VOGU-3710 file (C-alpha; in Angstrom, 3 decimals, decimal comma):
1> mlklsgailg> 119,220/93,222/78,287  116,539/91,137/79,994  116,292/90,989/83,783  113,963/88,912/85,894  111,656/90,759/88,259  113,570/89,321/91,198  116,702/91,086/89,943  114,857/94,422/90,108  113,074/94,210/93,443  115,249/94,877/96,481
11> kpvlslrtgr> 117,953/96,655/94,468  119,344/99,954/95,767  118,875/103,274/93,976  122,232/105,056/93,781  122,737/108,809/93,446  125,430/110,104/91,077  125,695/113,360/93,010  126,266/111,880/96,458  127,561/108,453/95,483  125,295/106,829/98,075
21> tvatitgvii> 122,175/104,726/98,236  119,132/107,003/98,395  116,354/104,386/98,181  115,563/100,701/97,695  113,210/99,305/95,020  110,154/97,655/96,587  107,655/97,287/93,736  106,653/98,187/90,207  103,952/100,280/88,561  102,774/98,398/85,480
31> npnnlkiegl> 100,652/99,726/82,646  98,362/96,732/81,909  97,522/98,048/78,426  101,033/97,480/77,060  102,912/95,667/79,881  105,284/98,559/80,419  106,822/99,364/83,778  106,027/103,061/84,166  107,734/103,474/87,508  109,298/101,754/90,478
41> yctdsydrse> 108,157/102,036/94,077  111,053/102,862/96,407  111,583/103,152/100,132  113,474/106,340/100,906  116,730/105,720/102,784  116,349/108,919/104,793  112,799/108,958/106,141  111,485/105,508/105,054  108,626/107,040/103,048  107,306/105,465/99,868
51> lvllyqdird> 108,483/107,254/96,731  108,307/106,548/92,997  111,190/106,437/90,546  110,019/107,015/86,975  111,692/104,805/84,381  112,916/107,818/82,353  114,892/109,085/85,383  117,077/105,960/85,490  120,527/106,853/84,153  122,039/103,386/84,210
61> vlpqgfvind> 121,478/99,901/85,550  124,495/98,316/87,220  124,853/95,019/89,067  124,971/97,150/92,253  121,629/98,851/91,521  119,828/101,593/89,615  121,702/104,870/89,051  119,898/108,242/89,112  121,119/111,845/89,087  119,988/112,779/92,572
71> hdvlahpkdl> 117,439/112,110/95,298  115,308/114,952/93,851  114,048/112,796/90,938  112,134/110,552/93,363  108,507/111,688/93,674  105,610/111,033/96,031  102,919/108,846/94,412  100,201/111,486/94,985  102,220/113,997/92,927  102,212/111,798/89,819
81> vrlkeyidlk> 98,923/112,738/88,200  99,751/111,057/84,886  100,308/107,713/86,629  97,393/107,985/89,086  95,294/105,504/87,105  98,016/102,815/87,211  98,943/103,518/90,831  95,296/103,177/91,911  94,892/100,020/89,811  97,763/98,249/91,645
91> fevrgkrvvt> 98,145/95,860/88,708  100,420/92,903/89,387  101,499/90,370/86,777  102,718/87,730/89,202  100,006/85,329/90,261  97,712/86,084/87,301  96,076/83,062/85,699  97,104/82,402/82,106  94,581/80,891/79,698  94,472/80,484/75,938
101> vshrrlgkva> 91,924/82,038/73,603  90,211/78,621/73,493  89,893/78,732/77,337  92,609/76,140/78,049  94,309/76,783/81,397  98,078/77,081/81,225  98,894/78,026/84,808  99,887/81,139/86,759  102,593/83,732/86,153  105,484/83,004/88,506
111> dyaveietmy> 107,951/85,563/87,154  108,598/87,867/84,236  111,565/89,266/82,349  111,924/93,001/81,653  113,886/94,635/78,825  115,817/97,180/80,892  116,339/99,769/78,117  112,617/100,068/77,308  111,122/98,734/80,587  108,667/96,522/78,679
121> iqklyvtqgf> 107,846/93,097/80,059  109,092/90,765/77,320  108,542/87,281/78,758  106,100/85,727/81,185  107,170/82,575/83,005  104,165/80,417/83,814  104,105/77,571/86,319  101,704/74,823/85,476  99,759/72,596/87,815  101,613/69,819/89,625
131> ikslaggnlg> 100,780/67,031/87,142  101,556/69,157/84,064  104,793/70,417/85,571  106,019/66,829/85,939  105,410/66,226/82,245  106,419/69,535/80,692  107,982/71,913/83,200  107,357/75,659/83,080  106,235/77,711/80,105  107,855/80,835/78,707
141> idrsqvneit> 105,417/83,141/76,939  106,608/86,031/74,781  104,750/89,348/74,901  103,768/88,889/71,222  101,664/85,875/72,260  99,514/87,924/74,661  96,048/88,560/73,258  94,289/90,300/76,169  94,847/91,215/79,807  91,962/91,404/82,252
151> dskiivfdpl> 91,802/92,033/85,996  91,915/88,323/86,772  93,769/86,654/83,904  96,063/86,954/80,912  94,718/85,508/77,674  97,287/84,246/75,177  96,992/82,908/71,651  96,717/79,142/71,374  100,110/77,506/70,878  100,487/75,310/67,837
161> dkatiratat> 99,410/71,781/68,549  101,924/68,975/68,071  100,361/67,681/64,830  100,768/71,110/63,175  104,383/71,382/64,351  105,229/67,908/62,967  103,558/68,683/59,621  105,487/71,944/59,313  108,766/70,258/60,231  108,380/67,526/57,628
171> a> 107,406/69,961/54,885
//
């Protein structure tokens, strides 16, 4: 099931053991090499500290929030040695410029959709400039179209031009 990033952020983390909210999701830890969400930043409900919920510790995703076994699965960011590289990188997909391999500007990432079972970002939703948005609206880019990700931009394969699409359709 796909969920927009806005449907993830701000959601409560619910404990099966206590039946209560133990934290609230505030951000994501993204691996830029494969666009996978490795963990979720949370604000602890008890002492307001920043903790991390690893994706493998999520038992279920409900409309009410994310379900975990207990508060004990939440970890301090400094304790997660395996994720230190991604935590220090502070990679964020939203706001990244999107260009094609041929250096054509497409716009900026406004939102993204996550496959909840695997926690991979599947779709990028790109807002175009004002003039282009009047003519064509927003773009949806599948993860298979992504060629490269750098610190400042996401490079995607060139979409088929209209002449190629018409030729294929008539054939």
